[in-house]
N, C-alpha and C positions, 0 to 999 in steps of 0.2 A: 912750291912756294905759295902759289895762289890759294891752294887748298888749306894750307896752314894759316894764312892770313884770314881767310873766311871763317875758319874754325875759331880763331882767337876773337874775331869780331862778334861772332854769334855768342860765344861764352860771355863776353863783356856786356852785350845787350841783355842776355838773360840774367846776369848778376845784377844789373841795374834795375830790372823789373822786380826782382825779389826784394831789393831794398826799398823800392817805392811802396810795395804792398805793406811792408812792416811799418811805414810811417803813417799811412792813412787807413790801415785795416781796422777790423772789428775790435782790435785790442785797445783802441782809443777809448777813453772814458770821458764822461761829461765834466769831470772835475780833475784837479791836480791836488797834491798835498804839499803844503809849505809849512814848515815849523810845526808839524803835527796837526794841522787844521786843513779841512777841505776848502778849496777856493774854486770859484767859477771860472769860465772861460775869459771873463773880463778882468781876472786877477783879484776880484773882491772876495772877502771872507763869506763863507756860508754858515747858516745856522739851522738848528732843528727846534721844533716847538713841542713842548710837553703835552699840549692838549690835542695834538694829532693822534689818531689811532693808526695802527699799521696799515699802510697803503691808502690812507685817506687824509686829506688836508682839512683842518678846521679853521684855517686862516683865509678868509674870503672878504670881499668888500673892502671896507676901510683898512682892515688888518692887512690885506694884500697890498694896499698902497704903501703902508709903512714897512712891510716885510715882503718885498716882491719875490714871487716864486722863481726858482731856477726852471725856466720853461724848457720843455722838450719838444722837438718837432713831432708832428702827427704820426710820422712813420717810425719813431724811435722804438727800439726793442730793448728788453731787459738784457743786461750784460754783467756778469760777475755779481757783485753786491748791489748793483744799480737796477732799479725797477722804474716803471713809469706809472704814475697815478693820474686818474682823470679828475680834474677839479670840478667844483660845482658849476662853473661856466662852460664846461665841456672841453676846456683846453687841457693840454698835457703838461705834467711837471715831473722832473726827476726826483727820485727818492733814493736814499742810500740805506741799505739794510732795513727797508720798510719805512724809514722816516723821511717825509718830504723835506726838500732843501729850499732855503730862502736866503735872500740878501737882507741887510738892514739898511733902510733908506738913508740913515744918518751917518753911515760909514762914508767918509769923504774920499779916501784914497786906498789903494792896495795896501794891505797890512793892517788897516784899522780893524779893531775888534770891539767896538763900543757897544754892540748889542748883547754881548755875553752877560747873562744873569738878569736881563730885563724882565719886567712883569713878574716880580717875586721869584725869579729863577726859572721861569717857564721857557725862556729862550737860552739855548746853549750853543756854543761853538760846535759845528759839525766836525767830527773826528773820524778818521779811518778806523 
């Protein structure tokens, strides 16, 4: 009986460990998709900038004040369609399919999409 109980306990512990790794493992991405649009960890809409070149942000200085980049930790690694670009200031930023990702400073709450089409269409909603 004791052996059976120990076996059941061990199986339960191992099953729990497996589910923990799936929640926090490398499959986690820096964004989520809501209504066909990428959103950042803070729930705010993300955008791409037509003047960026693949893997390079053209939005620095005052531009980055209005369009804050989706920053990546220094140790961030590419995963799936996500890559990491190095900004002019040396900091890291997430990109999706080569396009750096940004927030729009004037979006006030989750779900706002007021930056779409700004600057003669140069700013677009980031889509998966």
